[in-house]
Structure formats: C-alpha cells, structure tokens
N, C-alpha and C positions, 0 to 999 in steps of 0.2 A: 521494355519494363524495366523500373528500378528494382533492384533485390535490397534485401536486408536480413542479415544474418546475426542473430542473437542468441549467446548461451548463457547458460548458468554454469556454477562449478557442479562438477558431479561429486556426489555427497557420499561420504563413508557409509558403509552399512554395518558398522560395528556397533551401532546404536540406532534407535527409532528416530524417525524426523521430528525436529519441534519447530516452535515458531520462527526461530532464525531462518531455518531452511525455507518456511513459508514466505517469509518477508522478502528473501531474495527471488525465490521463483514467482510470486505476485507481481513483483516490479518487471521482472523479465516479460512476464504475460502480457502486462499492460502495453509495452513496448511493442510485442508482436502484434497484439490485436490493433493498435493505433496505426501501425505501418500497414496492416491489411485493408483497414478502411481508406488508408490515403491510396490504396491501389497498387500497392508495392508486392512484389513476389517475397515472401518470407519464409524462412526457415529457423524453426525455434528449436534449440537442443537443449535437453536437461538429462540427468540420469544418475548413475550411482557409480562410485569407485570399491571394487570389489577384492582389490589386492592388498598386501601389506601385513605388516606384523599385528598391527591391531585387529585387523579382520581375522587373522589364522588364530589369534588368543582368544577373541569371541567365540569363535566357532569351536575352540575347544571347550572353553567354559559352556558352552551348549550342549557338548558331546555330540558334534557333528562334524563330517568332513567340511572343509571351507567351502568346496563347490555347493554342497547341500545346504550349507549354512545360508550362502549368498541367495541362492533359488528360493530360500524362505522369506529373506529379509527383503529383496528387491519389490516384491509384490505390495509390501507395505508402502513403499513411497509411492508406487503407481496409484494404489488406492487413495492416498492422501491428494496426491495430485488431481486426481479425478473429483474428489471433494471440493478441493479448492477451485475447481473449474480452469483448470491449468491448459492453454490450447497448443501444447508443444507438437512438433513435428516427429520427433525421434525421442526414444527414452533409451540413452546410451548405458549399457552394461560393459565393462572393461573385461569380462570374460569371456565375451562375445568373439567369434574366430575373427569377425571383420576387423575388430580393435587388435587384436593379436597381431594379424598380418600386416596391418598397417603400422602399428608401433614397432615390429620388427624391419620393416622397410626404412622407417625413420631413423631408428638406431644405428642401422647399416650406414646410411647417409652421413650420420653425425660422426661416426668412427672413420669413414673414408675423408671426411674434412680434414684430419689431422689434428683436430682438436681434442681428442680423448685419448687419456692416457692412464696408465695403472699407477698406483702408489698406497701407501698406508696413510690411514687416517685415524686421528684419535681427537677427543673432544667430548664437550658435554651435549647430551642427547636429551630430548623429550620423547618419550614413546607414545603419548597421546596425539603430539604433534607429528611424529614420525620425522622429526628434523633435528639436524645439529644446530645449536645455537651459536653462533660467532662469539668471540672473546668479547668484542666491542660491545655486544648486547648484555653481556652478563653483568648480574648485580653482585653484589657481595654474598648475599644470601645464595646464589647460584639456583635461582628459581625461575620455572618458566614464566615469560610475562603474561601468557595466554592461559595456562591451565593452573596456576600459582602452585604448581607441584615441584618437588626437588628435581633437580637434573641428574641424569647417571652419566659417569666417565665411561666413553665406548672407545675401544681400539679395533680396528679390522682392516683389511686389505679391500681397497676399492678401486673403481675406475673414475676417473675426474674428468669434468669438462672445463675447458681454460676459459671460464667466465671472465677472468680479469682482462683477457685479451679484448673483449668488446665494449670495456668503460668508455673510451673516446666515442664509439660509434653511437652508443646508447646516449650519452650527454648531447651529441650532436641530434640524434633523433628526437630527444624531449625538446630541445630548443628549436628545432624546426617544424615540430608539431605539437603547440602548446596545450592542445586538448588530449594529447593522447593518453595522459594519465590524468582521470578527473574524479573527484572535484580539486580544486586548487590546493586544499590542504593534503591531500594524498599525492600530489604532484610535488609538493614542497619536501614531504617526508622522503619520496624516492629520490629527488636530486640531492638531497642531504646524504644518502647512502651512497649514492654515486661519486659525491664529492669526497667522501671519506675513503673511498678505494674499494674496489672488488676483489674477492679471492676467489680462486677456482673452487668449484663445488663438486661434491662426490655425487654420482649418478648411478651407483649400484651398491648392492648389500651381499656380502657374502655369507651373512648369518640368518638370512631370512630365505624362507624355500617358497613361501606361496606368493608367486607373481609371474611374471614373463621373464625368460631366460634372455640374457644378452645373445644376439645371434653371432657375436665375435667371440664369445666365451660363456659357454653355458654353465660354467660352475657360479656364475655370477646372477643375481635377480636385478632387472632394473628397479632403482629407487622408485618409490611407488609416488612421489611427487612429480617426478620426471615422466613417468609414464602416464600420469593422468593429464597432464597438459595435451598430450599428443591424440586425446580423444576428440578434440575440436577438429581436427582434419581427419581422423579415421572414421568418424561418424558420417562424413560426407563421400566416403569412398576413396580416400587418399590412396589405398594401395593398388588401385587399377586405374588412377587418374579418370575418375568418371567425370561425365558431364556434370554432375550434381556438384563434384568437387570444384572444376573449372567455373561452375556458374557462382557458387556463394564464397569461396574463399579469397580474401582473406575476411576473417569476421569483421562485421561492423561494430559489435559490441561484446566486450566479455564482461559480464556483470556478477559481482561477488561481495562479501563481506571484506572489511578492510584487514583483516590479518593476514590474507593470502595474496595481497596485492603485490608483494615483492616477487613471487614466483610468476606471477602474470604478467608483471609490467617491466621485470629486469630479465629473469633467467629465461622464459619463454621467447620474447624477443631476440635475445642473444643466440638461444639455439636456431631459431629460423634464419637468423643472419648467416650463422656456421653453415646452414645447408642451402642457402640461396634462395628462400622461398620468402614470399609477401608476408608482412607483420600486420597483426590485427591492427584495425584502425583506431580502436579505444578500448581502454581498460577502465572501467568504473567502478569503484570501491564505495560502498555505502557503510554508514554507520552501523553499530550493534544495537540491536534490540535488547533492552536491559530491563530488569526487575527490580527495584528499590535500588537503581544505580549501579547494579552488578551485572555484568554479562550473563547470557543465559548458558547454563550448564546442567546438563543431566546428571552428569557424575557429581556435581556439587549441590545438586537437589534445588537449582534455580530453574524454574520451568514456568511457562504461561500455558493455563488450562485452556488450549484451543478449541477443544471439543464442547465445553460447557459455553463458551462465549457465542461459538457458531450456532449451537443448539438455541442458544437464548434469543440472539439477536438475529439470526440468518448470516448466510456466507458473505453476502454482498455489504453487509454493516461490517463485518470484521475486514473485508478488504479495504472498504472505505477508511475506517479508522485507521489502518497501518499506512494508508497513503496520504491521509488528509493529516494526521495529527503531528507527523514529525518531518522535518527537513531531511531529505534521503542523505545527504553526506554525513549528517552528524548522527549521534547515538540518540536513541530515543527511550523514553521510560515508559514502560507499557502499564497503563492504569485503567482498570475495568470501570471505574468511575466515569472517566474521560469517555470511554467507548459510549457508555450509557447516555451521556449528555450529548455527544455527537449525534447518537442515534435520534433522541428526541427532538433536538433542536435543527439539525440539517436535514436528517432523512424524513422524519415523520412530519415535523412541522413545515420546513420550508418546501420540501418536493412532493412529499405524500398528500399534503392537504391541497397544495396547488391544483394536483392531478384530481383530487376528488371534487373540489370546488367548480373546476372548469367542467367535467364532465356531468355533474349534477346540473349546472346550469343549460348544458346542452340538450340533455336527456328532457328536462322540463320545458324547454321552449321550442325544441327544434326536433323534426323527424330524423334528421341525418346531421353530418358536418356541414353547416351554413356557407354560402358562398360569400366571399369578401367584395361587397358590392359598395359600401360607402365608407371611405377612408375618413379620418379625423385626427384629432390630436394624439401626440405620442405613437402613431402607428410607425412613422418613418423612423424615430428613435429607435424602436424596438427592433425593426429590420436592420438598421446600421450596427446597433449593439451585438446583434447575432454574428455579424461579420468579423466585428472587433475581436468578439470573443473566440472565434476560430483562429484567428492570426495569433492573438495572445497566447493560446493553448499551444500551438504549434511550436511557439518560442519556449514556452516552459518545459514542455516533452522532451525538445532538443537539448535541453539543460538539465534534464531528469531532476526537474523541479515539480515532482508529483502533488507536493501540498498546494504550490502556487497555482498549478493547473487546475485542480479542484476548486480552489478559490474562485477562479475566474469563471469557472461554469456557475458556481453558486452565485456570484454577483448577478448573473443572467436570471438564474432562478428568482432570486429576490426581486429583481426588476419586473418581472412578470407579475408576480404577486402585488408590486406597486400599481403595475399598469391597470390591473383588475379593479384596485381600490380607486386610483386616480378617475378612471371612467364610470365608476359606480354602475357597472354592466348589468347588475341585478335589477336596477331601476328602469331598464329601457325596453321592457317586454310589451309596451303598448304598440299598437298597429305602425304608429306614425314614426317610432324610434327603434322598431324591431331589426330593420335593415341594418343599422349601426351596432347594434346588438350582436347580429350575427357576424358583422366584420372583427369585431372585438374577440367574439368567440373563437372565430376561424384564426386570428392571430396567436391566440393563446395556445389553441391546440397545435398549431404550426410551430409555436416556440417549444411545446413539449416534445414535439417530434424531434426537433433540432436538439433539444437537450438530451434527449435519449441517444441519438447518435454520439454526442460528444461524452457521454458517461459510459458509453458501451465497453469501451478497452478496461475501466477500472470496475464497473460494477455490471457485467454483462447481463445477468438475469433480470434485474430491475429494469435495465433498457428494454429488453423483450416485452415484459409485463406492461410498460408503458405503450408502447407501440400497439400492442395486441388489445389494450383497452381503448385507444383511439381509433381502432377498428382497420388497422393494417394487417393484411393476412401475410404479408412476408416483410422480413426486416429490412427497413431501407437503410442505408449506410451513408448516404449522401448529405453532407452539411451545407446545403445550398437551399436558401430561402425560397418557398412557394410551392414545394412539391408534394404538400398534403393535398391528397383528392378531396372534392367535395362531394356531399350526399350519401357517403359511407356512413354505417351505423357504428356510434360508438359503443362499447360495451362495458360499461362501467362495473368493475368487479370488487373484489374485497381490497381493503385498504394495502398497498404495497407495503407500507411500514407500520403494522398494527402496534398498539401502545404495548410496551413491555412494563410488567410491574415485578421488579426484581426483588422486592420485599415479600411478594407473596410465593414466588420461586424458590426463595431461600428456605421458606418455612417446612419442615419435616415433621412427620407424623409417624415415629417409629411403632408406636403401639397405641392403641386406644386407652385413654384413660376412663375411669370410672366418673360418670357425670356428677358434678357436685351438686347438692341439693339448692334450689333456687332459693337466693336470699331476699329478705324483703328490702324493698328499694329504700336507701339511704337518704335522707335530706341532704343537699349539697348547696353550698355557697357559689360553685362555680358556673351555674346555670345563668343563662342571661335572657332577660324578659323579650318576648316579641316586640314589645315597644321600644326597649332599647336597640334591638336589632335593627329596626326601621330606620333610626336616625344615621345609619351609615348610608352614605351616597356612592354606589358602586357604579362606575360608568367604564365603557369601551374607550380606550385610547391607542394611539399608534406610536410607536419609539420610533423618532426621529434620529437620534444620535447616542452612542453609548461611549464611554471612556473610564478606564481606571482611576481610583484616586489614590494618590501618592501615598505610601504607607498604610495602606489597607488593603490586603490582599483579597478580602471576601466582598468588598465592596465595588459597586459600579455607579458612575454618575449619568442617568439617563434625562434624555431631553424629551418629553412625549407631547402629543397633539390630540386635545381633547374635543377638536372640531370648532368650539367656541374661543378657545385658548390654549397657549402652549406654556407647560410647566417642567420644573426640575425635580426630578426625584432621585433618592438614593435607594438603592437595592442590595441587599446581601446574595447576590448571585454569581458572583466573580469565579468560584470555583467550579460553576456547572455551566457557565455560557462565557463564550468569547465575546466581545464588543461586535464584531463583524458579523456574528450570527442573530444578533439582536434586531438590528436596525430593519424597519419595515414590519415587524410584528404588531398584530394588534394584541393587547393584552387587557386585564381588568384591573383597575386601581380604585383605592379608596380616595375619592375625590373631596372629602370635608374633614380631613384630619388638619388639626392645627400644625402650621408649619415648624420644623424641628431642624436643629444644626446638629449634622452628624460628621464628626472628625473635619470641622471648620467648612462643611459644605451644606447648604441650605437644602431641605428636603418639603416640598409641598405636596405630600401624598404618600401612598404605599402601594407597591405593586402585588397583587395577589400571587401566590405561589405554593404548591403543595411540598411538603418535606418528608424525607424518609431516608432511604438509602442514597437518594440523590436530590435535587431541587428540579420541579418541573413547573414552568410558568402556568397560570391560568389564564385560559384564552377562551375564544369562542369558535363553534364549530364551522359557522361559515362568515364571511365578511359582513359586518355591520357598519351603519354610519357612526363615524367618531363623535363620541359624547351621549351615545345610547345608554340609557340607565338600566341597570340590571336589577331586576324586582325578584 
C-alpha cells in the first residue's frame, strides 16, 4: 500500500488561531482526504508549538504558569479543527513527553555530528518571530519584514549549527529535485538565498527558560524554531524507531505559509543531512490570506471573522471559498462579498439546484432509481467527461492547484445541468418515452454520486448529504462510473445550500421603537400602471457565453439563447459573477427593450437581477423551455 504523510506547521499558542491557520490546515486536510479516497495509507499531523519566549510572555500576561497556559490554549485549536472538520491523525503538542524525548535524541545526534559549536551571537532580533534577522535582510529602518515592528539588538552566548557547511549540498538537492520547494516562486526565492551564501545559525538561547534543555548543556534551551521542526519526526515515534516512524518518514509534504519556508526548506534539510536522515520529499509554501491587501495579524487588528461567515453560509461554503477563490501559491484577498457570490452562483445555483431538480423528477415519475435501459444522445459524452474530470483532478491536486481542481469539477457539474436541458428530460414522462427518461435520470444521479466523491476532500459534509439524498446508506468513495444501484429510494431533503439573505442578517433591532402613527397614503408619480407593466416581454433564456468588457470592471458581455434566436446582452454583474460560473444558467431577460450601445458594445435586452449587498440573478426554480414567457 502506498503511504502519504502530510504535515501542517505546529502553531504558536501565544494567541488564538485565525483564518491564516485555518487556510493552511484546510488545504492539508484536502490532501489527506484525497489520498485516502485513492486508497493510500495516510498520516496527517497538525498541532501546537508550546515553547519559547513568546509563549512564556503570554503566560505571564495571563497570570498563569507556562504549562497551565498551554493546557488552556491547546484545546482552543482542537475545538477549531473540529469545527473546520479537519481529519488529522495526531494533534502534536511540544510539551508532550514523546516530543521531548525525541527532540533530545535528535539534538544529541546533531551534536555528535561535529556540526554544533558554542559561540557569542549578536544581531537584530524580532521577538514576535523569535528569530534573528540577517544583515542582508535588514532595511534602513531596521523593521521586521513580517510584523512591521522595530527590531531589537540582542547579544548572548549560543550554540551554533554549521549551516554554511551544507550550502553546496542544498544547492545540489534543489537542482536534482526541481519540485522539492514549491511553487516555482518560492523555489526561486530560496535559490536566491542559497546563491547569496548561508551563514551558521544559532540553535539555542541562554536568556530563555521555557523550553527543552540541550542534552549536552542544560544551561541552554533549544531555540524554539529548531525544536519545532523536530516534531515532524517525534510525532511518529522517532525516539523509539517505531514501526510508524519507519513507515511514514520522510514526509511527503510539509505545507505552510511562505514566511516560514526558509526554516523548512533550508535549515531543516541541512540538519537532517548532518544526522544522515532522509529529507522530506516536498516543502510547499502558500501565499498569505490578506484583508484589504495586508497580511492577517491579530496584534495589528487585521482579522477575518470566520465565525460569522461560517454561521452565515455554513462550513463547506467557507472551505469552498478559501480553496476556489485563490491560487494557492499567491496571496489572496478575502472579501465576504465574493464568498456570497460564490455561494449563490457555484453552490446554490449550479450544484444545489442540480440535485433538487434531478431528485424532484425522480420522485415525481419513479418509485426508486430507474435502470438505464435506453441509451441515447449525450450519454457517452457524459461518461467520458466523468473519467476526464478524474484525470484532470489528479493533475491539479498534485500541483496543489485547488482552485483549478474545483473548477474542473464544476465544469462537470455545469455539463450535467446542460445534459438535462439538452435532453429536455421533463418532457419524456409519456409511456413510450419513459424508459429514456429513466436512463437520463439514472445518468444524472450517477453523475451526482460521482461529483460527491470528487468534492468530498474539499466539502465533505456536502458530499455526504448528496449521497444520503440519492439513497446511499454508506458513503461510496469510488470515482468509477456505473456504481449507483437501481431501485433504491431517493430521499429528497432540504436544499443543501439554502438561499442566504445577508441584508436581512445584518439588520439589528437593539430595542423596540414606538410604532409611528399610520400616515395617509400619499400620491406618488413612481407607480406604473398594470397596462404599462404588461408591455414588458419577460422570457426565459440560457447564457451560452460570457466575457469581460475591456475597461468596464462591472460589465460582462453575454450571449443568450431565447430558443428561437440568439442575442447579445450587456449586464452589470461582473463584480459578483465570473464568466465561467454563468455559462449554462437559465435567466430571465426583458426581451422587448430597444437595442442600446453600452461602452461601444450593443445590448439587445436586459438580464433581471436583484440587488442589495450583492447581485443575484433572477432565474426559474426548475428548467423551462427556452423562450417561455414569464407572466
């Protein structure tokens, strides 16, 4: 059996977890879940870093002993991981005896290698980072590049590791293993550091008391960042050379935010080289989540309100947005309006409506899932696309392109929506065409089962709801076409993504105000006569294509099909819908407007949409023939 060992960083407990921690951990969870459904034996590590000066200071401020403080903070992370549906196999704490014994074993081996020596250190130090900033990274203002705080000048006696000795070996490893540091931008940054030359690094502190003592000099505490790296092995039972350690080490992927990639891709491999242990196979450093273009920082008041957004949209929508909206290697600016748009367009409209529509047709026309007895047009295309989607998904996951992976799945979701429209399955309920109707609905239900398997690493609760509603009693993890049993009863439940009215949720009523006396209705000139309203010709249309209009951030150019003709319409929805999410949707348009030219683009009609905190397209509850008049 293949094995897969995935790790997150272990997070400092000097503050509560935030959305940046959630982003890293959710991404690691996707990888762990994906490899499980592929049949791999997976070990997924996350946890907390409980030592160091920052934790000691936080404990003092809380009026607690360091261990008591850590015992209070660790469960906060555990609770959040449970809420985020994280499927880790171990939650590592660096105050555990297993970690302490393993760290002491590693430090002894490192000292015995001859690459550790004692010396004096002086330099500019960032206390929040708990690291010395090399001279070549200093700005004239001597500000920490991460925390934007003034650096301190620190002098103390330390033990050093001969990092410079391993510069050539590290360079050779980078060149022999091009994907070792990923993505390419991180690899190039690290190669630049290597090319400029490495300096020996301090691995101990004599001025810090909260941590693990060096086994060869108890007067010194191991530097917290050096100690933290060892957890990736100590969590496996490194101190006893356990079977679990022999099975899973080296790690397949260390995943983290980009600011700590140097520790993981340069210092950690060099230390492993010094003690003759295998190196991790890949170090993946993602971009930062930002808000208004700035990195998240609780100390600076730049935070994302995860709780409110999860309460509003549900956990899976939050997970989906983080993974779909941003390219994993780049920074991503978190915007609640975009979460709302993704929720409505991708989840509620594309996936939720597909499930409701298919289950409704099955319940109305069959006792259970019908057998596929009458093949016809588009069936083979659907089956082929299912396999193509699996192949593409694997490529995207291996490249940590979670956004592209989800888009690939949603292309299949939208294709099934079009399949239902193309076959006009709702018109086939007559006895002579009902076998064909059954085949189309079986294919649609099997596609939904197939989709549920593919989305399960990303939005696992939704995947389970889909399989439950289509009648499966146990979750099927096999992405292989034709596994859906026939004659089982579907159980259409509540919508998996109900509509969310953010405007209504924002309304607050702190106290009841006195009811005003009713006023006599005033005559207004804003009213439209019923006769005038009847002049509007509202019809159902399908969006065939969508593209931005150059120089117009709010506008999209749409090609729509009215059944009897195709038209071009300009719509001001670009801030809330991306072109790829619109293709295939049924919308309502005003079909008898005079043509107008908007930004040098002709528009022949108007797409109806509701506006408030965001824009939501007006559509129909179930599929309707194109050109149907809305009365």
